[in-house]
MARBATI-566225 format. One record per atom (N, C-alpha, C): x negated, y negated, z; residue number from 1; atom name; residue in one letter. Coordinates in nm, 3 decimals. Atoms other than C-alpha are relative to their C-alpha. Layout:
N
<rec <X,Y,Z>,NUM,"CA","A">
...
END
This chain:
41
<rec <-0.042,0.091,0.119>,1,"N","M">
<rec <-1.818,1.750,2.989>,1,"CA","M">
<rec <-0.050,0.044,-0.091>,1,"C","M">
<rec <0.068,-0.048,0.111>,2,"N","S">
<rec <-1.924,1.851,2.655>,2,"CA","S">
<rec <-0.054,-0.166,-0.058>,2,"C","S">
<rec <0.107,0.105,0.058>,3,"N","K">
<rec <-2.158,1.588,2.489>,3,"CA","K">
<rec <0.054,-0.017,-0.159>,3,"C","K">
<rec <-0.047,-0.043,0.154>,4,"N","Q">
<rec <-1.990,1.446,2.159>,4,"CA","Q">
<rec <-0.077,-0.060,-0.115>,4,"C","Q">
<rec <0.098,0.067,0.132>,5,"N","E">
<rec <-2.195,1.356,1.825>,5,"CA","E">
<rec <0.107,-0.095,-0.085>,5,"C","E">
<rec <-0.064,0.076,0.078>,6,"N","I">
<rec <-2.113,1.099,1.607>,6,"CA","I">
<rec <-0.091,0.015,-0.172>,6,"C","I">
<rec <0.087,-0.018,0.185>,7,"N","V">
<rec <-2.166,1.158,1.207>,7,"CA","V">
<rec <0.012,-0.095,-0.079>,7,"C","V">
<rec <-0.035,0.158,0.107>,8,"N","V">
<rec <-2.211,0.826,1.013>,8,"CA","V">
<rec <0.000,0.081,-0.138>,8,"C","V">
<rec <0.029,-0.056,0.114>,9,"N","L">
<rec <-2.191,0.941,0.639>,9,"CA","L">
<rec <-0.061,-0.141,-0.089>,9,"C","L">
<rec <0.058,0.098,0.054>,10,"N","T">
<rec <-2.379,0.691,0.443>,10,"CA","T">
<rec <-0.002,0.020,-0.170>,10,"C","T">
<rec <0.017,-0.041,0.132>,11,"N","D">
<rec <-2.374,0.835,0.103>,11,"CA","D">
<rec <0.165,0.022,-0.070>,11,"C","D">
<rec <-0.114,-0.038,0.014>,12,"N","V">
<rec <-1.990,0.830,0.042>,12,"CA","V">
<rec <0.052,-0.119,-0.085>,12,"C","V">
<rec <-0.125,0.111,0.083>,13,"N","S">
<rec <-1.719,0.662,-0.222>,13,"CA","S">
<rec <0.143,0.017,0.021>,13,"C","S">
<rec <-0.144,-0.027,-0.034>,14,"N","L">
<rec <-1.346,0.614,-0.175>,14,"CA","L">
<rec <0.062,-0.057,-0.165>,14,"C","L">
<rec <-0.095,0.049,0.130>,15,"N","I">
<rec <-1.123,0.560,-0.553>,15,"CA","I">
<rec <0.108,0.043,0.045>,15,"C","I">
<rec <-0.151,-0.012,-0.015>,16,"N","T">
<rec <-0.795,0.492,-0.512>,16,"CA","T">
<rec <0.058,-0.068,-0.110>,16,"C","T">
<rec <-0.077,0.048,0.129>,17,"N","G">
<rec <-0.551,0.460,-0.819>,17,"CA","G">
<rec <0.136,0.015,0.054>,17,"C","G">
<rec <-0.148,0.021,0.014>,18,"N","I">
<rec <-0.189,0.422,-0.889>,18,"CA","I">
<rec <0.014,0.044,-0.111>,18,"C","I">
<rec <-0.003,-0.081,0.120>,19,"N","V">
<rec <-0.119,0.682,-1.190>,19,"CA","V">
<rec <0.170,-0.010,-0.020>,19,"C","V">
<rec <-0.145,-0.041,0.029>,20,"N","Q">
<rec <0.214,0.716,-1.389>,20,"CA","Q">
<rec <0.044,0.174,0.065>,20,"C","Q">
<rec <-0.036,-0.174,-0.068>,21,"N","R">
<rec <0.429,1.061,-1.249>,21,"CA","R">
<rec <-0.040,0.045,-0.092>,21,"C","R">
<rec <0.073,-0.090,0.069>,22,"N","G">
<rec <0.292,1.326,-1.380>,22,"CA","G">
<rec <-0.127,0.028,-0.068>,22,"C","G">
<rec <0.118,-0.031,0.041>,23,"N","M">
<rec <-0.019,1.267,-1.487>,23,"CA","M">
<rec <-0.122,-0.020,0.123>,23,"C","M">
<rec <0.058,-0.023,-0.104>,24,"N","A">
<rec <-0.184,1.296,-1.133>,24,"CA","A">
<rec <-0.107,0.154,0.012>,24,"C","A">
<rec <0.057,-0.111,0.015>,25,"N","D">
<rec <-0.303,1.651,-1.206>,25,"CA","D">
<rec <-0.116,-0.024,-0.108>,25,"C","D">
<rec <0.067,0.042,0.087>,26,"N","A">
<rec <-0.491,1.568,-1.499>,26,"CA","A">
<rec <-0.105,-0.097,0.027>,26,"C","A">
<rec <0.125,0.105,-0.073>,27,"N","I">
<rec <-0.687,1.265,-1.314>,27,"CA","I">
<rec <-0.099,0.087,0.109>,27,"C","I">
<rec <0.031,-0.079,-0.105>,28,"N","V">
<rec <-0.769,1.516,-1.030>,28,"CA","V">
<rec <-0.094,0.063,-0.096>,28,"C","V">
<rec <0.059,-0.108,0.047>,29,"N","H">
<rec <-0.900,1.774,-1.265>,29,"CA","H">
<rec <-0.101,-0.104,-0.091>,29,"C","H">
<rec <0.095,0.091,0.061>,30,"N","A">
<rec <-1.129,1.478,-1.477>,30,"CA","A">
<rec <-0.085,-0.064,0.096>,30,"C","A">
<rec <0.140,0.087,-0.141>,31,"N","A">
<rec <-1.263,1.329,-1.119>,31,"CA","A">
<rec <-0.070,0.146,0.021>,31,"C","A">
<rec <0.096,-0.059,-0.071>,32,"N","Q">
<rec <-1.375,1.644,-0.991>,32,"CA","Q">
<rec <-0.080,0.061,-0.083>,32,"C","Q">
<rec <0.126,-0.045,0.126>,33,"N","E">
<rec <-1.544,1.746,-1.352>,33,"CA","E">
<rec <-0.143,-0.110,-0.016>,33,"C","E">
<rec <0.105,0.105,0.000>,34,"N","A">
<rec <-1.720,1.422,-1.278>,34,"CA","A">
<rec <-0.049,-0.043,0.116>,34,"C","A">
<rec <0.111,-0.056,-0.113>,35,"N","G">
<rec <-1.848,1.535,-0.947>,35,"CA","G">
<rec <0.093,-0.008,0.130>,35,"C","G">
<rec <-0.071,0.024,-0.121>,36,"N","A">
<rec <-1.557,1.435,-0.699>,36,"CA","A">
<rec <0.014,0.141,0.057>,36,"C","A">
<rec <-0.034,-0.080,-0.065>,37,"N","Q">
<rec <-1.521,1.650,-0.392>,37,"CA","Q">
<rec <0.136,0.058,0.039>,37,"C","Q">
<rec <-0.157,-0.022,-0.044>,38,"N","G">
<rec <-1.131,1.666,-0.316>,38,"CA","G">
<rec <0.061,-0.122,-0.089>,38,"C","G">
<rec <-0.088,0.062,-0.019>,39,"N","A">
<rec <-0.822,1.466,-0.369>,39,"CA","A">
<rec <0.141,-0.007,0.074>,39,"C","A">
<rec <-0.169,-0.019,-0.095>,40,"N","T">
<rec <-0.500,1.365,-0.211>,40,"CA","T">
<rec <0.073,-0.037,-0.115>,40,"C","T">
<rec <-0.121,0.054,0.092>,41,"N","V">
<rec <-0.169,1.330,-0.421>,41,"CA","V">
<rec <0.072,-0.015,0.073>,41,"C","V">
END
């Protein structure tokens, strides 16, 4: 049996938003410019 490790992330944030249709790409770009690591649309 293999040993499993649990990784605890302590320095993370989640921003959730509802935006107008067609504006998501611009908002994702702005978030990435501000340092966001990724986005889901």
